[in-house]
C-alpha positions in Angstrom: 111.5 92.3 87.7 113.4 94.6 90.0 114.9 93.1 93.1 113.9 94.2 96.6 116.0 96.9 98.2 116.4 96.0 101.9 116.4 99.0 104.2 116.8 99.8 107.8 114.9 102.7 109.3 115.8 104.3 112.7 112.9 106.4 113.9 114.1 109.5 115.8 110.8 111.4 116.3 108.6 111.1 118.2 111.2 110.8 121.0 109.3 108.0 122.7 108.7 105.9 119.6 110.8 103.1 121.0 108.7 102.9 124.1 105.5 103.0 122.1 106.5 100.5 119.4 109.0 98.3 121.2 111.9 99.3 119.0 113.2 102.4 117.3 114.8 100.3 114.5 112.6 99.0 111.7 113.5 96.8 108.8 111.8 96.3 105.5 112.1 96.4 101.7 111.0 98.5 98.8 111.0 98.3 95.0 110.3 102.0 94.5 114.0 102.8 94.3 114.1 101.3 90.8 112.2 104.3 89.3 114.5 107.3 89.6 111.4 109.6 89.4 109.9 108.3 92.6 110.2 111.0 95.2 108.9 108.8 97.9 109.3 105.1 98.6 106.7 102.8 100.1 108.5 100.5 102.5 107.0 97.2 103.5 108.1 96.4 107.0 109.4 93.0 108.0 107.6 93.4 111.4 105.1 96.1 111.8 104.2 98.0 114.9 101.1 99.4 116.7 100.3 103.1 116.4 97.1 104.6 117.8 95.7 101.1 118.2 96.2 100.3 114.6 98.8 97.9 113.0 101.3 99.7 110.7 102.9 97.4 108.2 103.9 99.9 105.6 105.6 103.3 105.7 106.0 106.0 103.1 109.5 107.4 103.3 110.3 110.8 101.7 113.3 113.1 102.0 113.2 115.2 105.1 114.5 118.4 103.4 113.3 120.2 100.3 115.4 119.6 97.3 116.8 116.2 98.4 116.2 112.8 96.8 116.1 109.5 98.5 118.7 108.1 96.1 121.3 110.1 98.2 120.8 107.3 100.8 123.3 105.3 98.7 126.0 107.9 99.3 125.3 108.4 103.0 127.7 106.9 105.6 125.2 106.3 108.5 121.8 107.0 106.9 119.7 109.6 105.1 117.2 111.8 106.9 113.5 111.0 106.1 110.0 111.8 107.1 107.7 108.9 107.5 104.0 108.5 107.0 101.6 105.6 107.8 98.4 104.8 105.9 95.1 105.5 107.6 91.6 105.9 106.1 93.0 105.8 102.5 95.6 108.6 103.0 99.2 108.9 104.1 99.7 110.7 107.4 103.2 112.0 108.2 103.9 111.3 111.9 107.6 110.3 112.2 111.1 111.3 111.2 114.1 109.1 111.1 117.1 107.9 109.2 117.1 105.3 106.3 120.0 103.2 105.2 120.5 100.2 102.9 120.5 96.9 104.8 122.9 94.3 103.6 122.7 90.5 103.9 125.4 90.7 106.7 122.9 92.8 108.7 120.4 90.0 108.6 123.0 87.5 109.9 124.0 89.9 112.7 120.3 90.3 113.8 120.0 86.5 114.1 123.1 86.1 116.2 122.3 89.0 118.5 119.1 87.3 119.7 
């Protein structure tokens, strides 16, 4: 079985996402990175958020620009640009953009000490 890839997502659009959701930074995991042919990754959020009076616990992350692949995230210094969709009525709806980066175990420890 493939291990979970821990990720951190910083939502940049809409500009007031942090006010609406309580934080612009989301953490979660995916296993979709294991298949190189996956053009989009489903990210299961550690802590979801409310959007239009619905709880969002998963996001679909895809490259923001045509011709890119999410695996380039591993080469990025600060993150890789993504478009983000949430699931509603059986379909994915793209509503956000942001940056995705791999989250390391050190990041988990820093989150605990920052609180």
